[in-house]
C-alpha positions as CSV (number, residue, x, y, z in Angstrom):
1,M,-24.0,18.5,-5.2
2,R,-25.3,15.0,-5.2
3,G,-22.9,13.7,-2.6
4,L,-21.9,10.2,-1.5
5,L,-23.4,10.8,1.9
6,R,-26.1,13.3,3.1
7,W,-25.6,14.6,6.7
8,G,-28.7,14.0,8.8
9,G,-30.1,13.2,12.1
10,H,-29.4,9.5,11.5
11,Y,-25.7,10.2,11.8
12,R,-25.9,12.4,15.0
13,V,-24.2,10.8,18.2
14,G,-25.4,13.5,20.5
15,I,-22.1,15.0,21.3
16,G,-21.6,18.5,19.6
17,E,-17.9,18.3,18.7
18,M,-18.2,14.8,17.4
19,D,-21.2,15.7,15.3
20,R,-19.6,18.8,13.8
21,D,-16.5,16.8,12.9
22,H,-18.6,14.1,11.3
23,E,-20.6,16.6,9.3
24,A,-17.3,18.2,8.2
25,L,-15.8,14.7,7.3
26,I,-18.9,13.9,5.1
27,E,-18.6,17.5,3.4
28,L,-15.0,16.7,2.6
29,L,-15.7,13.2,1.2
30,N,-18.5,14.7,-0.9
31,R,-16.2,17.4,-2.2
32,L,-13.6,14.7,-3.1
33,D,-16.3,12.8,-5.0
34,E,-17.6,15.9,-6.8
35,Q,-14.0,16.7,-7.9
36,F,-13.5,13.0,-8.9
37,R,-16.7,13.0,-11.0
38,N,-16.0,16.4,-12.5
39,G,-12.6,15.2,-13.7
40,E,-10.5,17.6,-11.8
41,N,-6.8,17.3,-11.9
42,A,-4.7,15.1,-9.6
43,E,-3.3,18.1,-7.7
44,A,-6.9,19.1,-6.7
45,L,-7.9,15.6,-5.7
46,Q,-4.6,15.1,-3.7
47,A,-5.3,18.3,-1.8
48,T,-8.7,17.4,-0.9
49,L,-7.8,13.9,0.0
50,R,-4.9,15.3,2.2
51,R,-7.3,17.5,4.0
52,L,-9.7,14.6,4.5
53,V,-6.9,12.4,6.1
54,T,-5.7,15.3,8.2
55,E,-9.3,16.1,9.5
56,A,-10.0,12.5,10.1
57,Q,-6.7,12.0,12.1
58,T,-7.5,15.1,14.2
59,H,-11.1,13.8,14.9
60,F,-9.9,10.3,15.7
61,R,-7.4,11.7,18.2
62,M,-10.2,13.7,19.9
63,E,-12.4,10.7,20.1
64,E,-9.5,8.5,21.4
65,R,-8.8,11.0,24.2
66,L,-12.4,11.0,25.2
67,M,-12.6,7.2,25.1
68,K,-9.5,7.0,27.2
69,R,-10.5,9.7,29.7
70,L,-14.0,8.3,30.3
71,A,-12.8,4.6,30.2
72,Y,-14.9,3.5,27.1
73,P,-14.9,-0.4,27.4
74,R,-14.5,-0.7,23.6
75,K,-11.8,1.8,23.2
76,D,-9.2,-0.7,21.9
77,A,-11.5,-2.1,19.2
78,H,-12.7,1.5,18.2
79,K,-9.1,2.8,17.9
80,A,-8.2,-0.3,15.8
81,Q,-10.9,0.8,13.3
82,H,-9.4,4.3,13.2
83,D,-5.9,2.9,12.7
84,F,-7.0,0.4,10.0
85,L,-8.6,3.2,8.0
86,I,-5.8,5.8,8.4
87,G,-3.3,3.0,7.5
88,H,-5.1,2.2,4.3
89,V,-5.9,5.7,3.2
90,A,-2.4,6.9,4.0
91,E,-0.9,4.1,1.9
92,F,-3.3,4.9,-0.9
93,Q,-2.5,8.6,-0.5
94,R,1.3,8.0,-0.9
95,E,0.8,5.8,-3.9
96,F,-1.6,8.4,-5.4
97,E,0.7,11.3,-4.8
98,A,3.6,9.4,-6.4
99,G,1.5,8.7,-9.5
100,K,1.3,4.9,-8.8
101,A,-2.3,4.7,-8.0
102,E,-5.5,6.4,-9.3
103,L,-8.7,7.7,-7.5
104,T,-11.4,5.2,-8.7
105,E,-15.0,4.5,-8.2
106,S,-14.1,1.6,-6.0
107,V,-11.8,3.8,-3.8
108,M,-14.7,6.3,-3.3
109,T,-17.2,3.5,-2.6
110,Y,-14.7,2.1,0.1
111,L,-14.3,5.5,1.6
112,R,-18.2,6.1,1.7
113,D,-18.9,2.8,3.1
114,W,-16.3,2.8,5.8
115,L,-17.3,6.3,7.1
116,R,-21.1,5.5,6.9
117,D,-20.7,2.2,8.7
118,H,-18.3,3.7,11.2
119,L,-20.7,6.5,12.0
120,L,-23.8,4.5,12.2
121,V,-22.4,1.6,14.3
122,S,-19.2,2.4,16.2
123,D,-19.7,6.0,16.7
124,K,-23.4,5.6,17.7
125,Q,-22.2,3.1,20.4
126,L,-19.5,5.4,21.6
127,G,-22.0,8.4,21.7
128,R,-24.5,6.3,23.7
129,F,-21.7,5.7,26.3
130,L,-20.2,9.1,26.4
131,E,-23.3,11.3,26.2
132,P,-24.6,10.8,29.8
133,L,-21.0,11.1,31.2
134,L,-20.4,14.3,29.5
135,R,-23.7,15.8,30.7
136,R,-22.7,15.4,34.3
């Protein structure tokens, strides 16, 4: 599988649960991309997109609980990024499942870029803040 993103050390934030979730999200995104490129039917694409959204929501809630519990100073901005993505993707998902939108190269590029940039910037910052606190 070619994949939109390849999991590697550059994405690690140093917190096991977050890193495992991030790797799983990348795998799901790559699966969706592979299905898209292979011309799989809408039902298969919808199922993978649904799983990606569900996994992302679960992961975001976990991050948000950690940010709140450990008083992360950028928690509101970080949560706003989560809310922005989920809002856009959930709206696309509704349109896609209703047959009013199609999965396209630009949608895949948007998902790839958002996830990559969020992991490399926002989640790296979060990891640097949380990691020493969680080691105590």
